BAFI-3210 file (N, C-alpha, C; in Angstrom, 3 decimals, decimal comma, padded with zeros to 6 digits):
// residues 80
n [1|2|3|4|5|6|7|8|9|10|11|12|13|14|15|16|17|18|19|20|21|22|23|24|25|26|27|28|29|30|31|32|33|34|35|36|37|38|39|40|41|42|43|44|45|46|47|48|49|50|51|52|53|54|55|56|57|58|59|60|61|62|63|64|65|66|67|68|69|70|71|72|73|74|75|76|77|78|79|80]
n.u [000,837|000,478|000,993|-000,983|000,679|000,126|-002,374|-004,120|-006,142|-006,443|-003,926|-002,611|-004,187|-003,671|-000,932|-001,019|-002,433|-000,562|001,439|000,029|-000,357|002,278|002,891|001,014|001,962|004,486|003,703|002,276|004,362|005,853|004,061|003,957|006,585|006,626|004,688|005,909|008,147|006,917|005,791|008,150|009,056|006,997|007,314|009,812|009,155|007,410|009,188|010,869|009,013|008,427|010,929|011,185|009,019|009,878|012,144|010,926|009,490|011,604|012,782|010,745|010,691|013,254|012,981|011,139|012,703|014,720|013,189|012,367|014,873|015,573|013,625|014,427|016,976|016,260|014,816|016,858|018,581|016,991|016,651|019,225]
n.v [-001,174|002,188|005,365|008,292|010,723|012,718|015,138|014,156|011,482|009,591|009,175|007,856|005,504|004,455|003,910|001,932|-000,020|-000,605|-001,768|-004,026|-005,236|-005,832|-007,630|-009,639|-010,413|-011,442|-013,601|-015,031|-015,659|-017,347|-019,502|-020,295|-021,158|-023,322|-024,926|-025,602|-026,921|-029,090|-030,302|-031,106|-032,997|-034,892|-035,683|-036,905|-039,049|-040,446|-041,184|-042,921|-044,902|-045,861|-046,914|-048,936|-050,530|-051,341|-052,817|-054,857|-056,096|-057,002|-058,778|-060,652|-061,683|-062,785|-064,718|-066,425|-067,322|-068,680|-070,702|-072,068|-072,960|-074,662|-076,612|-077,631|-078,638|-080,649|-082,368|-083,180|-084,454|-086,551|-088,021|-088,951]
n.w [000,000|-000,769|000,597|000,445|-001,267|-002,762|-003,424|-005,212|-005,461|-007,459|-008,580|-006,492|-006,314|-008,816|-008,635|-006,653|-008,061|-010,022|-008,469|-007,626|-010,089|-010,798|-008,774|-009,353|-011,893|-011,187|-009,573|-011,489|-013,262|-011,602|-011,314|-013,967|-014,404|-012,617|-013,832|-016,322|-015,339|-014,097|-016,357|-017,683|-015,848|-016,040|-018,708|-018,502|-016,818|-018,499|-020,516|-019,076|-018,382|-020,929|-021,656|-019,716|-020,447|-023,004|-022,245|-020,772|-022,802|-024,415|-022,584|-022,348|-024,958|-025,022|-023,040|-024,269|-026,407|-025,014|-023,820|-026,120|-026,988|-024,879|-025,226|-027,716|-027,071|-025,225|-026,921|-028,658|-026,878|-026,011|-028,349|-028,770]
ca.u [000,000|001,185|000,254|-001,173|001,654|-000,428|-003,792|-004,915|-006,280|-006,314|-002,507|-002,323|-004,829|-002,964|000,310|-001,379|-002,770|000,694|002,074|-000,743|-000,078|003,629|002,785|000,298|002,868|005,504|003,031|001,988|005,633|006,201|003,193|004,357|007,813|006,244|003,971|006,862|008,975|006,082|005,722|009,427|009,061|006,077|007,954|010,869|008,490|006,904|010,351|011,299|008,009|008,611|012,139|010,885|008,138|010,724|012,980|010,062|009,193|012,822|012,941|009,754|011,171|014,409|012,464|010,551|013,821|015,367|012,278|012,476|016,191|015,487|012,852|015,274|018,024|015,634|014,509|018,117|019,122|016,127|016,917|020,550]
ca.v [000,000|003,459|006,419|009,403|011,811|013,734|015,347|013,466|010,073|008,747|008,820|006,857|004,255|003,941|003,323|000,678|-000,991|-001,022|-002,713|-005,268|-005,849|-006,413|-008,804|-010,661|-010,911|-012,276|-014,840|-015,733|-016,212|-018,479|-020,623|-020,745|-021,944|-024,584|-025,692|-026,180|-027,874|-030,285|-030,950|-031,789|-034,183|-035,872|-036,220|-037,822|-040,266|-041,171|-041,796|-044,055|-045,957|-046,425|-047,733|-050,139|-051,350|-051,953|-053,836|-055,999|-056,765|-057,732|-059,888|-061,662|-062,327|-063,593|-065,869|-067,337|-067,932|-069,649|-071,839|-072,836|-073,631|-075,777|-077,678|-078,239|-079,422|-081,849|-083,273|-083,752|-085,385|-087,729|-088,769|-089,572]
ca.w [000,000|-000,756|001,279|-000,477|-001,208|-003,642|-003,124|-006,225|-005,067|-008,652|-008,724|-005,469|-006,722|-009,986|-008,147|-005,982|-009,104|-010,662|-007,547|-007,706|-011,387|-010,715|-007,904|-010,120|-012,933|-010,531|-009,186|-012,739|-013,748|-010,740|-011,685|-015,300|-014,219|-011,988|-014,845|-017,268|-014,593|-013,939|-017,673|-017,926|-015,000|-016,620|-019,907|-018,050|-016,333|-019,668|-021,167|-018,249|-018,543|-022,267|-021,603|-018,930|-021,269|-024,032|-021,600|-020,442|-024,060|-024,794|-021,645|-022,714|-026,186|-024,636|-022,303|-025,260|-027,138|-024,109|-023,690|-027,366|-026,994|-023,929|-025,877|-028,753|-026,396|-024,677|-028,050|-029,153|-025,869|-025,987|-029,572|-028,700]
c.u [000,885|000,331|000,109|-000,121|001,178|-001,887|-004,699|-004,977|-006,152|-004,871|-002,152|-002,930|-004,094|-001,649|000,043|-001,706|-001,521|001,432|001,365|-000,468|001,301|003,603|002,102|001,205|003,924|004,905|002,729|003,253|006,062|005,370|003,577|005,618|007,495|005,546|004,948|007,800|008,211|005,967|007,008|009,509|008,170|006,672|009,050|010,260|007,969|008,047|010,830|010,313|008,161|009,848|011,898|010,006|008,954|011,602|012,151|009,733|010,404|013,046|011,964|010,196|012,367|013,969|011,865|011,653|014,509|014,496|012,330|013,802|016,190|014,738|013,675|016,352|017,451|015,313|015,780|018,658|018,279|016,416|018,283|020,560]
c.v [001,240|004,486|007,597|010,486|012,973|013,951|014,620|011,979|009,134|008,279|007,733|005,512|003,633|003,292|002,000|-000,392|-001,472|-002,023|-004,064|-005,994|-006,503|-007,684|-009,954|-011,263|-011,826|-013,626|-015,689|-016,393|-017,420|-019,710|-021,190|-021,596|-023,310|-025,496|-026,368|-027,170|-029,188|-031,037|-031,709|-033,070|-035,276|-036,503|-037,212|-039,134|-041,104|-041,865|-043,023|-045,212|-046,644|-047,337|-049,025|-051,078|-052,066|-053,050|-055,069|-056,793|-057,582|-058,938|-061,008|-062,418|-063,237|-064,857|-066,896|-068,062|-068,993|-070,887|-072,714|-073,587|-074,824|-076,950|-078,391|-079,109|-080,710|-082,852|-083,952|-084,766|-086,651|-088,614|-089,463|-090,560]
c.w [000,000|-000,050|000,335|-000,264|-002,057|-003,258|-004,110|-005,873|-006,252|-008,823|-007,727|-005,853|-007,896|-009,567|-007,448|-007,012|-009,829|-009,780|-007,589|-009,023|-011,390|-009,879|-008,636|-011,185|-012,333|-010,140|-010,420|-013,295|-012,916|-011,099|-013,049|-015,211|-013,620|-012,988|-015,798|-016,591|-014,400|-015,255|-017,988|-017,103|-015,550|-017,880|-019,540|-017,566|-017,495|-020,389|-020,395|-018,392|-019,895|-022,297|-020,835|-019,745|-022,354|-023,444|-021,250|-021,704|-024,531|-023,886|-021,979|-023,968|-025,890|-023,915|-023,261|-026,020|-026,284|-023,954|-024,942|-027,432|-026,043|-024,546|-026,936|-028,131|-025,824|-025,792|-028,538|-028,168|-025,789|-027,203|-029,535|-027,623]
res [x|x|x|x|x|x|x|x|x|x|x|x|x|x|x|x|x|x|x|x|x|x|x|x|x|x|x|x|x|x|x|x|x|x|x|x|x|x|x|x|x|x|x|x|x|x|x|x|x|x|x|x|x|x|x|x|x|x|x|x|x|x|x|x|x|x|x|x|x|x|x|x|x|x|x|x|x|x|x|x]
***
């Protein structure tokens, strides 16, 4: 709050509104920074989830290959 230094109250109100506008802009900028920081975090989480999903898919394919190899080895050992 500013105290009236001028007999004109309009000037005082205008100065108060400018202070409020500056405060609002600063608060808005803080929220904007937080928003973009949160978005970056979400993108990182999505990337990690995608990598884990790809690793699980590769592990499943590897497991199937190993199971097929075991079956082939058992067939060969039974035939000999």
